[in-house]
C-alpha positions, 0 to 999 in steps of 0.5 A: 381901137384896143384889142381884148386879148390878155396881152393887150389888157395887160399893156394898158393895165400893167404901167398903171399898176407898176405906177400905182405900187411906185406911188404906194411904196412912196407913201409906205417910204414917207410913213416909214421915215415919219414913224422913225422921226416921230409917232406925232408926225406919222399920225399927223402925215396920215390925217393931214394926207387924207385931207389933201387926197380928198380934195385931189380926188375931186380934180382927178374925178373930173379928169377921169370924166375926160378920159371916159369922154376922150376913150369914147371919141376914139372908139367913135373916130371922132378925133377932132373933138379931142383937142377941144376936150383937151383944152376945156379939161385943163381950164375946168381943173385950174378953176377947180384947184383955185378954189380948193387951194383958198378953201386949204389955205385960209379954212383948213388949219383952224377947222382942224383945230376946232374938231381935234382931240390933240392939238399939237397934231392938229396944228402940225397938219395944218403946217403939212397942208400950207405946203402941200396944197400947192401941189394942186396946180401941179396935178391940173396939168399932170391930170389933163395930160393923163386923161388923154394918154390913159384914154387912148391906152398910152399908159406907159407914159403915166408910168414913166411920170410916175417913177420920176415923181416917185424916185424924187419924192424918196430921195428928198423925203430921206434928205429933208425929214431928217437933214441929211447931205447937209440940209435942215431937219425939217420933219413933217415939213420936210415931207410936205416939201418933198411930195411938193417938189416931186409932183413938179418934177413929174408934171414936167416930165408929162409936159416934155412928153406931150410936146415931142408927142405924136398926140400933140400933131394927131389931135391938134391939141394946141390948135384946138386948145380953148375953152369950149362950152359944149365940151364943158358941159359933156365933161360937167355931166360926166365928170361932176358926178365922179367929183363927187362921188370921189370927194364923199368916198375919201371924205368919209375915210377922212371922217373915220379917221377923225373919229379913231383920233378922238378915241385915242391916239393908240387906235389912231396910230394902229390904223394909220399902219393899216392905212399905209399898207392898204394902198399897196392892195388897191395896186391892182385894183386901180389899175385895172380900174382904169383899163376897164373904164377905157375898154368899156368906153371904147367898145360902147363907142364902137357899138360892140356890146357882145364883147363887154362881158368878156372884157369884164371876166378877163379883167376880174381874172387878171386883177384877182391874179395880181392881187394874190401876188402884191397883197399876199403878205396881209394873210402869211406875213402882216407882222413883216409889212407892219414892222416896215411901216412903224417898228414900234412893238406896241402897235405891231401885233393889233395892226397885224391882226386888223391887216389879216381880218380885212385882207379877204375884204380886197379880194372881194373888192377886186371882183366887184370893182369890175362891175362898178367901174363898167357903169363908170365906163359906159358914161352912167356916172350919175348912176355910180354916184348914186350907188357911192353914196348909199355905200358911204352912208352905210359905211359911215353909219355903221362906223359911227355906231361901232366907234361912237355908240358901241365903243367896239375894239379897233379890231372889230371897228375895221369890219366896215370895210366888208359892209362897204364893199358888199353894199358897192358890189350888190348895187352895182351888179343889180343895176347891170342887170336890171338896167339898159346902160349900154345906150348911154350916150356921152 
């Protein structure tokens, strides 16, 4: 059972934040490399990357469901159930990955060409995805092991794997994109190969750790490793709403960038600059999000309901504090951040203006994210999916009006972020205040 001291909360969250920071640096580095290779490759990476992440998040949603169940069983001290959940999670994710791979390989490239304004960028996206899609199979193993480790609160393991993935991705990206060290100059395809190989190395790191870990013996993971129908139903109840809500959230953002691409290349490139920096802002938010789910689920499993408001307040305070540390540049020196991503001067000023505009929305999200993650940690994932659905519906309706009907400048289009975060936070607070959410059985 995890302690609620600031030190213990940070012990769980910090490895996740450092892991997220490393992954953000990888995304920023990839964007920086490709912006210097060609603007078209940079734009293609942004949109193709969003398509891949949108499908990847479906696997991650089921993995989060597994994490919540494992944390609850640890709180209930039902350790014998963990091995069965572990095996069922792996097989479920593998079947899902096969379906997503077939969709990406056979349907997605032609679909991208059909809706894109720039055919060359569309074809480049298809080439990128035909390589990147193989990472889905590495993600199956990675996410299964991560669910176990995060559910237990042993997040430093995830950090080590992230370091391996990130460092190898940066080295391989520099090598394959530009053709350094005697390798062929591959551009965007080099970025795809680099990320895919790096994911395989990160997965290998986690597998080696699991083989020699105490958890393998403590929970008899391989003795209980099997597909169990009861565990599958549990996983489906908790994880499938997370899968759906993650898909809709990322698919909506993908659609947002598709509309911007149809509006014009300048608006798309400016927005891709923002997207690259955005992931840096989410570092503490995502780190504390995983921490919130683990803590809430464990303490609900142990029936210590009175501790939940204390957990929420402490995580909120830590989230805002770390946001000030990691994202203050968006307020005080946004031009420098943008120039690191994309040195083309024609995009710098507008990108910096937007980054400063939306920076406050990130701090808003840092506060309300704790309430939304509380709902997830309680196992009320169908409710969280419904809240996400309404927030996304209002977001995408606003974006459509701003881009397609009103044809606003890209600066004002980005105010949709405030609309989304305010809706998500308001609905989460209403649910926690008005409904009895603490007695959900997982």
